[in-house]
N, C-alpha and C positions, 0 to 999 in steps of 0.2 A: 528563470522559469520557476523558482522556488515558491512563489506566491500564486502560481497558476491554480485557479479554482477547480475543485472537484464538484461537478454538477451532474446529478444530485449528489450530495454528500454521502459518504459510505458510513454505515453504522455497523460497528464490529462488536461481536461478543468479546468482552474483556472483563476481567475481575478488578474491582468489586462491582463495576457497573459498565454499561455499554460505552464504547469509545466512538467518537464521531470524527471522521476524517474530512476536512473541508478544503485542504490545499495540497499541492504536490509535496511541499515540505513536510506536512503532517503525515502524509503517506510514507515518505522516506523514513521519518522518525519511528513510525509504527513498525515498519519492517525491520529497522535496526534494533528496536526493542525486542522484537520476536527472536531475532538471531542471538541477542545477548542472553536470553532466558535459557538457552540450551541448544543442543544440536538440532538443526532443521535440515530437511532434505534440500538437495541442490536447487530446486526451483525458488526457494526463498533467497538464496544468495544471488541467483540470476535476476530476481525481481529487484533487489536492491541496486544492482548494477544498471538495470534498465531505468529505474527511477532516477538514479544519479546521472545517467547519460541523456536524459531528456533535455534537448536544447531548443526545441521549437514547440509551438502549440500542438502540432500533429504528433510529435514524439510523446508529449505529455498525455494527450488523449489516449494514445495506444497503450502507454505504460499503465495508466489508471484503469483502463479496460482490462488489461492483463491481471492487474491486482484484484479487481472484482472477481475474475474467473478463479484465481488462486484461492481467494477467501471462500468462494462458493464450494470449491472442491474440498477445502479443509473444514467445511461447515462452521465458518466463523462469521458469516453475515448475519446480522441481527434483523 
């Protein structure tokens, strides 16, 4: 499921420029990078587990939707 497409792609505020998330694997990498930058609240760790656990298209769609919601709450959607 790692190459499952994110439609429409997610555009994230990131430095030095926006970051575009096109696949489930890119979403996983983005959340992993955010966790490596420093302490994050528990929803970020839960999000990584959810993205890692996506084994079907339905799981992937739900995880990507949840990521969009988390990014909106954190004001990270571009």
